[in-house]
N, C-alpha and C positions, 0 to 999 in steps of 0.2 A: 535782810529778812532773817528771822530765826530759822533754825533747822528743825527737822521733825524726824523721828524714828518710826519706820513703818512696821507693820505686823510681821515682816520677814525677819525681825530681830531674833537672834539665837541666844541672847543673854550671855554672850561670851565675855563681857566685861572689858573688852579691848579699848573701847572709847572713853570710859570713865576717867582714867588717869591722864588722858591727853587733853582734856578740856581745861583751859587756863582760867575759866570762870566758874568752875564747879557747877555747871548747868545741867549735867547729866546725872540722873539718879535712877534707882530701880523702881519701876512701876509695879502694878499688879501682875501683869503678864510679860511685859517687855520693858526695856529701859525707856525713859522719857527725857525730853529736853525742856527745861524751863525757858520759855521765850523771853522772860524778863531778865535772864542772865546770859542768854546766847547772843554772841556778837559775830558768829561765823569766824571767830578767831581774829577779826579785825582789831588791830592794836597789839596783837601778840605774835601773829604769824601771817604769812602771805596767803594761806588757804586753810580751810577748816581741817583741823587735825583729826577729828573724829571720823570724817569721811575717808581720810587717807588710810586709817588703820582698820576700818570696818570690813571684816571678811565676807559679810553677807550683802554688802552694798545696799544697806537699808536706811541710809540717812540721806534725806533730801530737803530742799528748801520748803518751808512751810508757807503756803500762799496766804494763810490767815494772819501772818505777822510780817508784813513787808516794811522794810526800813532801808534808808539810803546808807551808803558807806559812812557818811558824816554822822548820821544818827547812831550807827553801830559803834563808831569810834568814841563818840560822846558817852555812850552806855558803858563801854569798856573803861574809859577814864573814870567814870562815876563809881564803877564797881571796884576799882583799884586805887581809889583816892586815899 
């Protein structure tokens, strides 16, 4: 499943350079994650790097975009083909 940034985001910019898929961008008020590009770092790392570096702990799974690990891996491979 893709990840989601909550309203607790402090716009610190720590997550942006960590995303291997360039899925994180600046939104109107907070950073946002593009669910079409987010693979929870499957294919690149063992765990989501944005969650590891977020000082506000405001990144969580997005229940509206559920995907299996196989689907996430296929998406990663498609993005990096």
